[in-house]
C-alpha positions, 0 to 999 in steps of 0.5 A: 660486580657483586649484587650489592655494588653500584657504579661510583663506589656507592653501597646499597648495603643496609644490613650486614647480612642480607635477609634474602640472598641468591647465589648462582641460580640456574633454571632450565626448561628443556633447551630454554635457559630461564636463569643463568647464574643469577646473584641477588641480595635483599636487605631489611628495610630495602625496596629492591626493584626488579625490571626486565623485558618479557622473557628476561627471567623475572618471573622465574627468579621470583618463583625460585625465591618463593618456592614455586620453582626449584632451581637446578643449580644455586643457593638461596639463603635467608639471614645467611642460612642456606634454605631449600624451598620445595613449595611455596609453604616452605618460603612462607614458613621462612617469613617470605610472602608473595603478592601475585599480580592476580592477587589470589583473593576470593571475591565472595568472601569478606576482607577478614576471611581473605586475610586468613584464607588458608590459615583459618583459626579455630576457637580456643574452646571445646567447640574449636577443639572438637568441632573445628568451629572457626574463631571468626570474631578473633580473625576479624579483630586481628584483621582490623588491627593489621589494616590499621597498623598499615595505615590503610584508610581506604578500608572502613569495614573489615566485613566488606565483601572483596568484590565490592572493593576498588582495585587499589583496595583489593591490592591493599588487602593482598598486601595486608595479608602478606604483611600479616604473615610475612615477617621478613620479606614481601614480594610484590608482582606488578602491584600497580598494574591496571590501577589508576593514578590515585590507587597507584599512589596508595599502593606505593604508600603501602610499600613505603610502610613496609620499608619503614617497618623494616621488611625487605621488599622485592618489587617487580614492575614494568612501570619505570617511574614507579620503580625509580620513585620507590626503589633503593636499588634496581636489579636489571634482568636481561636474557636470563642474566643480571645485566646490572644493579643500579640505583635511581641516583646513579642512573636515569630511566633511559639508561636503565631501559638501554641496559635492559634492552642491551643498547648499552652496558652497565659501565657505559653512559649516554653521551652528553648532548651537543650544546644548543646554539639557540635561536638565531634571528634572520638578518633584517631585509635591507630596504633599497634607497631611491638611488638604488631603485632608480 
């Protein structure tokens, strides 16, 4: 089965050439095989969910795709061209941004400073050229434009310090930073972990915004309802291998969990439940007649 195929003959192909592909990725750590021949395709305007039990290789797969780890064997392609990522900056230069579960934000800095963290811009005049004075006004203006473009209405003041924000607002800042510099792919690692219902809804709205803008999104999550709500396709990891690629239309959540745990294979389906016989009322008690009592 190819990374794009799903049971029933349906195709998840959104574009002719995937924006990000992996072919035969293998990664070992001593005797431990973290990835064993993984294939993956991600198209523009698609949300690809990645699920799997602990130790299935999800984190290692994402690290290889984003330059944090170098695979021992295999190919990574961006827009059909093979690339070699030796560090996360190589992936960023190729248009791939990652939002880690820890968010990597500086609580003491304001929103605009966090959006440009590590990418600070200097003023275009002699103060910037000679004294390296930061263009704080320009960065704040562009940060406000990025936040407004994503439709993030929970952030009112771009100068607000991050440590005063809620969990959902911090996640929105991290996503906005990824979108500001990620021109092709955004990878979200457990974006709804430790968030409330309302904040989770805000993050899922942001994911929809990314899909609408034509970005490819990889969503790693243990929250199965969220994955089935937002994902176009779901890549299932099991013991370092791809156990299958499904869609929310072809498989249910219990079936996805069964494939993930090895209780069933991709081509199997759950048996049909036995038809219910319904509730049968007991027969009424017969009242004895006078003759019977006599």
